[in-house]
N, C-alpha and C positions, 0 to 999 in steps of 0.2 A: 192722955199721948205725953208719950217721954219727948223730953227735948234734945235735941239733936242738934248740935253748932259746929260739928266738925269742918266743913269751910269757912267760918267767921276764925276757927281755933288756927287754922293755916295761913289764912290771911293775916291774923295777927303775929305769927311767928315771921312771916316775909317781912310786916312793919318793923318787928322788935332788932329785925338784923339788917334793915336801910336805915331804921334810927342811929346804927352804930358808927356809919361810915361817916369820915370827916367829909365837907365838902356838901353834903344834904343838910341845910338847915332846918327844914321839918318834913317830917312823915307822921300826919295826922292818921288816928285810930279810926277815921271816918272821912272819906272826902268831904272837903271843906265847899262852902258856897264860893268863896272866894279865899285867897291867899297874899299877903305883903311879904312873906319873906322866902326870898327867892337864894337859892334853888330851891325847890321843894319837889319832893313825891307822893303820888296817889296811888290808893293800892287796891283792884277790885277784881273783880269775877266775871267777864261779859257772855260766858258758855261754858256748859260743861256737860257731863252726860253720869246717869244715876245707871245702875246694874244691881241685879240680887243675885248673890252667889250662893249656890246650895240651899236658899231659905235661911240660912244663919248670917249671912254677913249684907250689907249694904257697900258696893264698893263705886266710889264716883270718882272719875277722870275729869278734872278742873281744870279752864285756862285761866290764868289769873294773870292783868294787867297791871304793869307797873308803869305811871308815866313818870317821864323826870322833867321837870319845867326851869326853864332859866329865864329870868326879865328879858325880854325884847325890847333892848336900847341901842346895842353898840353891836354890830352882825359879829365882826373880827370877836370882838371882848367875848361876845355871850357863846359863840364858836368853841372859843378855846374850852370856857367854862364848860360847855357841854362833852366836848372830846376828853377832856380831863377826867370826867365823872363816865365814858360811855362803855370801858371794859370795867370797871369797879364793880358794879353794881351783878354783872352777871359771875363774877370771879367770886366775890363775897356770898352767894346761894350758892355754887358749885362747893364752895369751902365748906359750907358747914353741912351741906348733903354727903359730902365727902366723909365728914367727920363722925357722920351719926348724931348730931347737933340740933336735928328737927325730930321734934315728938309728934307732933298733929298731921303730918303729913308722912308718908311712906316714901316716894320719891315722887321724881318730876323728869318730863324727856326735854327735849330741846330748848333754849331759851330763843325766839326770834325778836327783831328790833328793827324797827323803822326809825329812821331820824328826818328832822323835818320842824315844819313850824307846825305848833299847838296852839291852843287855848284853853283857858280856864277863868270861869266867871266874867267872862265878855272882856279878858285881856290876853293881849296875843300874846305869846311864847315861842321860844325855841326849846327844842328836846328832844327827846327818845321815849316811843313807846314798846316796851318789849311785853313779851307775850312768853309767860313759861307755860309750856305745854304738859297736857297729861299730868298735871299734879295729882296722886292719887292719892285720896284717903279712903280708909276703911272704917266702918262701924257694924257692930255687932247689933244683929235684929234680937232684941229681948222681948 
């Protein structure tokens, strides 16, 4: 059986880009049980579709979530921290796509977001959940 890691490779590239953003202290390679370094982000795919194209290629359209978590301690300060990063994440991802610097994914559609209370590992946080829609990944069928 062939080893296919196309989705994992696409997630890794997104994580690598997020790790370069000033103001985000940690973006682990896999979602952690808990986290003490705030703000942090986690990346995972909650859904997607796979389709076969003319029997030679598998095309996948994934939705990939990025959760940005800020420690929930002082609402005005926490809100300011989230707002200082809210536009940065989509901008950096769209810039990398425009510049042709992704290799594991071909393209993606829009980036939706939801701002508000979150939690991770039983700890309440404030943040943003981004959903990168229709992340296209192609894999040759051999």
